[in-house]
C-alpha positions as a Markdown table, in Angstrom:
| # | Residue | x | y | z |
|---|---|---|---|---|
| 1 | Met | 27.6 | -32.1 | 10.3 |
| 2 | Ser | 27.7 | -28.3 | 8.7 |
| 3 | Ala | 24.6 | -26.7 | 7.5 |
| 4 | Ser | 25.2 | -27.6 | 4.1 |
| 5 | Gln | 25.9 | -31.4 | 3.9 |
| 6 | Asp | 22.6 | -31.7 | 6.2 |
| 7 | Gln | 20.9 | -29.9 | 3.4 |
| 8 | Gly | 22.8 | -32.3 | 0.7 |
| 9 | Gln | 21.4 | -35.5 | 2.7 |
| 10 | Gly | 17.8 | -33.9 | 1.7 |
| 11 | Arg | 16.5 | -32.6 | 5.2 |
| 12 | Lys | 13.8 | -30.4 | 4.3 |
| 13 | Arg | 14.7 | -26.5 | 5.7 |
| 14 | Val | 11.2 | -25.8 | 8.1 |
| 15 | Leu | 12.6 | -22.8 | 9.6 |
| 16 | Thr | 13.3 | -19.4 | 7.8 |
| 17 | Pro | 17.1 | -17.4 | 8.5 |
| 18 | Leu | 16.7 | -14.5 | 10.8 |
| 19 | Val | 16.6 | -11.3 | 8.8 |
| 20 | Gln | 18.9 | -9.0 | 11.2 |
| 21 | Glu | 17.6 | -5.4 | 10.2 |
| 22 | Ser | 19.6 | -2.3 | 10.5 |
| 23 | Thr | 19.3 | 0.4 | 12.8 |
| 24 | Pro | 18.5 | 3.0 | 9.6 |
| 25 | Ala | 16.1 | 0.1 | 8.2 |
| 26 | Ile | 14.2 | 0.2 | 11.6 |
| 27 | Ile | 14.3 | 4.0 | 11.7 |
| 28 | Ala | 12.5 | 4.1 | 8.0 |
| 29 | Arg | 10.0 | 1.2 | 8.8 |
| 30 | Lys | 8.8 | 3.7 | 12.2 |
| 31 | Leu | 9.1 | 6.5 | 9.7 |
| 32 | His | 7.1 | 4.8 | 7.3 |
| 33 | Asp | 4.5 | 3.9 | 9.9 |
| 34 | Ala | 4.1 | 7.4 | 11.5 |
| 35 | Ile | 3.5 | 9.1 | 8.0 |
| 36 | Ala | 0.7 | 6.3 | 7.1 |
| 37 | Gly | -1.1 | 7.0 | 10.2 |
| 38 | Gly | -1.2 | 10.6 | 9.9 |
| 39 | Asp | 1.1 | 11.1 | 12.7 |
| 40 | Phe | 3.1 | 13.8 | 10.0 |
| 41 | Pro | 0.5 | 15.0 | 7.6 |
| 42 | Pro | 1.1 | 15.9 | 3.8 |
| 43 | Gly | 3.9 | 18.9 | 3.8 |
| 44 | Ser | 4.6 | 18.9 | 7.1 |
| 45 | Gln | 8.7 | 19.3 | 8.3 |
| 46 | Leu | 10.4 | 17.1 | 9.6 |
| 47 | Thr | 13.6 | 18.0 | 11.5 |
| 48 | Glu | 16.5 | 15.5 | 12.5 |
| 49 | Ser | 17.1 | 17.2 | 15.9 |
| 50 | Gly | 13.6 | 16.1 | 16.8 |
| 51 | Leu | 13.3 | 13.2 | 15.2 |
| 52 | Ala | 17.0 | 11.9 | 16.9 |
| 53 | Ala | 15.9 | 12.9 | 20.3 |
| 54 | Asp | 11.8 | 11.2 | 20.2 |
| 55 | Leu | 13.8 | 8.0 | 18.7 |
| 56 | Gly | 16.6 | 7.9 | 21.1 |
| 57 | Val | 19.1 | 7.2 | 17.7 |
| 58 | Ser | 21.8 | 9.2 | 16.5 |
| 59 | Arg | 21.6 | 11.8 | 13.3 |
| 60 | Gly | 23.6 | 8.9 | 11.1 |
| 61 | Pro | 21.2 | 7.1 | 11.2 |
| 62 | Leu | 18.3 | 8.5 | 11.2 |
| 63 | Arg | 19.9 | 10.6 | 8.4 |
| 64 | Glu | 20.5 | 7.1 | 6.3 |
| 65 | Ala | 16.5 | 6.3 | 6.8 |
| 66 | Met | 15.5 | 9.8 | 6.0 |
| 67 | Gln | 17.3 | 9.2 | 2.5 |
| 68 | Arg | 16.1 | 5.8 | 1.7 |
| 69 | Leu | 12.1 | 7.7 | 2.2 |
| 70 | Thr | 13.3 | 10.7 | 0.1 |
| 71 | Ala | 14.1 | 8.0 | -2.7 |
| 72 | Glu | 11.1 | 6.5 | -1.9 |
| 73 | Gly | 9.3 | 9.8 | -3.2 |
| 74 | Leu | 7.3 | 9.7 | 0.7 |
| 75 | Leu | 10.0 | 12.9 | 1.7 |
| 76 | Val | 10.9 | 15.4 | -0.3 |
| 77 | Gly | 13.8 | 18.5 | 0.5 |
| 78 | His | 13.4 | 21.9 | 0.1 |
| 79 | Arg | 16.6 | 23.5 | 0.0 |
| 80 | Asn | 17.2 | 25.6 | 3.0 |
| 81 | Arg | 14.4 | 24.3 | 4.5 |
| 82 | Gly | 14.4 | 20.9 | 5.3 |
| 83 | Leu | 12.7 | 17.4 | 4.7 |
| 84 | Phe | 9.3 | 17.5 | 4.1 |
| 85 | Val | 6.6 | 15.0 | 3.6 |
| 86 | Val | 5.1 | 15.0 | 0.7 |
| 87 | Ser | 2.2 | 17.0 | -0.2 |
| 88 | Met | -0.7 | 15.2 | -1.9 |
| 89 | Glu | -2.2 | 17.7 | -4.1 |
| 90 | Ala | -4.7 | 16.4 | -6.9 |
| 91 | Asp | -1.5 | 16.0 | -9.2 |
| 92 | Asp | -0.1 | 14.1 | -6.6 |
| 93 | Ile | -2.7 | 12.1 | -6.2 |
| 94 | Arg | -3.0 | 12.1 | -10.1 |
| 95 | Asp | 0.2 | 10.5 | -10.3 |
| 96 | Met | 0.0 | 8.0 | -7.5 |
| 97 | Tyr | -3.3 | 6.5 | -8.7 |
| 98 | Val | -1.4 | 6.4 | -11.9 |
| 99 | Ala | 1.0 | 4.2 | -10.1 |
| 100 | Arg | -1.0 | 2.4 | -8.7 |
| 101 | Thr | -3.0 | 1.1 | -10.9 |
| 102 | Ala | -0.3 | 0.2 | -12.9 |
| 103 | Val | 0.7 | -2.1 | -10.0 |
| 104 | Glu | -2.2 | -4.0 | -9.0 |
| 105 | Arg | -3.9 | -4.4 | -12.3 |
| 106 | Ala | -0.4 | -6.4 | -12.7 |
| 107 | Ala | -0.7 | -7.8 | -9.3 |
| 108 | Ile | -4.6 | -9.2 | -10.1 |
| 109 | Glu | -3.1 | -10.2 | -13.1 |
| 110 | Gln | -0.5 | -12.3 | -11.9 |
| 111 | Val | -3.0 | -13.8 | -8.7 |
| 112 | Ile | -5.5 | -15.1 | -11.8 |
| 113 | Ala | -2.6 | -16.9 | -13.4 |
| 114 | Arg | -1.3 | -18.8 | -10.3 |
| 115 | Arg | -5.2 | -20.4 | -9.5 |
| 116 | Ser | -4.3 | -20.5 | -5.9 |
| 117 | Pro | -7.6 | -21.2 | -4.0 |
| 118 | Ser | -5.7 | -19.8 | -1.0 |
| 119 | Ala | -5.7 | -15.8 | -2.6 |
| 120 | Val | -9.2 | -16.3 | -3.5 |
| 121 | Glu | -9.7 | -17.4 | 0.7 |
| 122 | Glu | -7.6 | -14.5 | 2.1 |
| 123 | Leu | -9.3 | -12.3 | -0.3 |
| 124 | Gly | -12.8 | -12.8 | 0.6 |
| 125 | Thr | -11.5 | -12.7 | 4.3 |
| 126 | Ala | -10.5 | -9.1 | 3.5 |
| 127 | Val | -13.6 | -8.6 | 2.3 |
| 128 | Gly | -15.3 | -10.1 | 5.2 |
| 129 | Arg | -13.5 | -7.9 | 7.6 |
| 130 | Met | -14.9 | -5.4 | 5.6 |
| 131 | Arg | -18.5 | -6.1 | 6.1 |
| 132 | Glu | -18.2 | -5.8 | 10.0 |
| 133 | Phe | -18.0 | -1.7 | 9.6 |
| 134 | Ile | -20.8 | -2.0 | 7.0 |
| 135 | Asp | -22.4 | 1.0 | 9.2 |
| 136 | Asp | -19.4 | 2.9 | 9.2 |
| 137 | Pro | -18.6 | 3.1 | 5.7 |
| 138 | Asn | -15.9 | 6.4 | 5.9 |
| 139 | Gly | -14.7 | 4.8 | 9.4 |
| 140 | Ala | -10.9 | 4.5 | 10.1 |
| 141 | Glu | -11.5 | 0.4 | 10.4 |
| 142 | Met | -13.2 | 0.5 | 6.9 |
| 143 | Ala | -10.5 | 2.5 | 5.3 |
| 144 | Glu | -8.1 | -0.4 | 7.0 |
| 145 | Ala | -9.5 | -3.0 | 5.9 |
| 146 | Asp | -10.0 | -1.3 | 2.6 |
| 147 | Met | -6.0 | -1.2 | 2.1 |
| 148 | Val | -5.4 | -4.7 | 4.2 |
| 149 | Phe | -7.7 | -6.0 | 0.8 |
| 150 | His | -5.5 | -4.3 | -1.9 |
| 151 | Gln | -2.3 | -5.2 | 0.3 |
| 152 | Thr | -3.6 | -9.1 | 0.3 |
| 153 | Leu | -4.1 | -8.8 | -3.7 |
| 154 | Val | -0.5 | -8.0 | -4.1 |
| 155 | Glu | 1.2 | -10.1 | -1.7 |
| 156 | His | -0.5 | -13.1 | -3.5 |
| 157 | Ala | 0.9 | -11.7 | -6.8 |
| 158 | His | 4.4 | -13.2 | -5.1 |
| 159 | Ser | 6.4 | -10.1 | -7.2 |
| 160 | Glu | 9.1 | -8.8 | -4.7 |
| 161 | Arg | 9.1 | -6.0 | -7.0 |
| 162 | Leu | 5.3 | -5.5 | -7.3 |
| 163 | Ser | 5.3 | -5.4 | -3.2 |
| 164 | Arg | 7.9 | -3.0 | -3.1 |
| 165 | Leu | 6.8 | -0.6 | -5.2 |
| 166 | His | 3.1 | -1.1 | -3.7 |
| 167 | Glu | 4.2 | -0.1 | 0.4 |
| 168 | Thr | 5.8 | 3.0 | -1.1 |
| 169 | Ile | 2.2 | 3.4 | -2.6 |
| 170 | Leu | 0.3 | 2.5 | 0.5 |
| 171 | Val | 1.5 | 4.8 | 2.5 |
| 172 | Glu | 0.3 | 7.5 | -0.2 |
| 173 | Thr | -3.1 | 5.8 | -0.1 |
| 174 | Arg | -3.5 | 5.8 | 3.6 |
| 175 | Met | -2.4 | 9.5 | 3.9 |
| 176 | Cys | -5.3 | 10.3 | 0.8 |
| 177 | Leu | -7.7 | 8.0 | 2.1 |
| 178 | Arg | -8.0 | 10.2 | 5.5 |
| 179 | Ala | -9.5 | 12.7 | 2.5 |
| 180 | Met | -11.7 | 10.5 | 1.0 |
| 181 | Arg | -13.9 | 9.6 | 4.4 |
| 182 | Gly | -17.3 | 11.1 | 3.9 |
| 183 | Thr | -17.7 | 10.0 | 0.1 |
| 184 | Tyr | -19.3 | 6.8 | 0.6 |
| 185 | Ser | -23.0 | 6.8 | 1.2 |
| 186 | Ser | -23.2 | 3.1 | 1.4 |
| 187 | Gly | -20.7 | 0.8 | 3.1 |
| 188 | Lys | -23.1 | -2.2 | 1.1 |
| 189 | Glu | -21.4 | 0.3 | -2.4 |
| 190 | Arg | -18.0 | 0.1 | -1.0 |
| 191 | Ile | -17.7 | -3.8 | -0.2 |
| 192 | Asp | -19.8 | -4.6 | -3.6 |
| 193 | Glu | -17.0 | -3.4 | -5.4 |
| 194 | His | -14.4 | -5.4 | -3.6 |
| 195 | Gln | -16.5 | -8.3 | -3.8 |
| 196 | Ala | -16.7 | -7.9 | -7.7 |
| 197 | Leu | -12.8 | -8.3 | -7.6 |
| 198 | Val | -12.9 | -11.5 | -5.6 |
| 199 | Asp | -15.6 | -13.4 | -7.7 |
| 200 | Ala | -13.2 | -12.8 | -10.8 |
| 201 | Val | -10.7 | -13.9 | -9.0 |
| 202 | Ala | -12.2 | -16.8 | -8.1 |
| 203 | Ala | -13.5 | -17.0 | -11.8 |
| 204 | Gly | -10.3 | -17.1 | -13.3 |
| 205 | Asp | -11.5 | -14.1 | -15.8 |
| 206 | Ala | -8.7 | -12.1 | -16.3 |
| 207 | Pro | -10.0 | -9.2 | -18.7 |
| 208 | Ala | -13.2 | -9.0 | -16.4 |
| 209 | Ala | -11.0 | -9.2 | -13.4 |
| 210 | Asp | -8.5 | -6.0 | -15.1 |
| 211 | Glu | -11.8 | -3.9 | -16.0 |
| 212 | Leu | -13.1 | -4.0 | -12.6 |
| 213 | Met | -10.0 | -2.5 | -11.1 |
| 214 | Ile | -9.9 | -0.2 | -13.8 |
| 215 | Glu | -13.0 | 1.4 | -12.9 |
| 216 | His | -12.2 | 0.8 | -9.1 |
| 217 | Met | -9.0 | 2.9 | -9.6 |
| 218 | Lys | -11.4 | 5.5 | -11.4 |
| 219 | Asp | -13.7 | 5.5 | -8.7 |
| 220 | Gly | -11.2 | 6.0 | -5.5 |
| 221 | Leu | -9.6 | 8.7 | -7.5 |
| 222 | His | -12.9 | 10.5 | -9.0 |
| 223 | Arg | -13.9 | 10.2 | -4.8 |
| 224 | Leu | -10.0 | 12.3 | -4.3 |
| 225 | Val | -9.9 | 14.9 | -6.7 |
| 226 | Gly | -13.7 | 15.4 | -7.4 |
| 227 | Thr | -14.6 | 16.8 | -10.6 |
| 228 | Asp | -11.2 | 17.1 | -11.8 |
| 229 | Glu | -10.7 | 13.8 | -12.1 |
| 230 | Arg | -9.3 | 13.2 | -15.6 |
| 231 | Pro | -10.1 | 9.8 | -16.1 |
| 232 | Glu | -7.2 | 9.1 | -18.7 |
| 233 | Ala | -4.5 | 9.7 | -15.9 |
| 234 | Ala | -5.9 | 6.3 | -14.1 |
| 235 | Ser | -6.8 | 4.0 | -17.5 |
| 236 | Thr | -3.2 | 4.2 | -19.1 |
| 237 | Ala | -1.4 | 2.6 | -16.6 |
């Protein structure tokens, strides 16, 4: 009996098909992780010869992977100089927060519309993880738990396009969070901002959640660019 016949007779599929990643996709993911992890700081040059040797791959798939990251905006080419990790200057950070605010406002709207108990539960779990590092509000573990919260939020919007956009933004955000360390005087302050978002989602209060998200993004932007912050940059998304 064929798979289609089996499905046609009412058998419920319990396993999803395996997805075979191409070599360029695997390389692109490794580069994503390395950039997000700080192995390649903003503004650093990536050379094909060095990366090919490190990864043990030929230049063809590597070049394709680097083209993908260039299309996403994580790498930028300079004529006669090569490819560089995008620099995160003040204007870059402002622009990134415009995009991030738009994506996460849309995500929280969808999460509330879906009224999913699992979303509230998993967001609460993410905040609980942040509480484990309350005594080190500016540490790497707290920063990563913070990112997991926002990734969980967007995942529960169940939008492939929002998730795809957010994936690149998260890499840039992780780059920025390393610069943000030292700006929180209290772990409770950082956690309370996220708990307020969970409470608004649990209550199904979309206007309150939207306002909280805007303020949360304004606060993050201010912590990165300080007095140069332009509040309208975060709120016009």
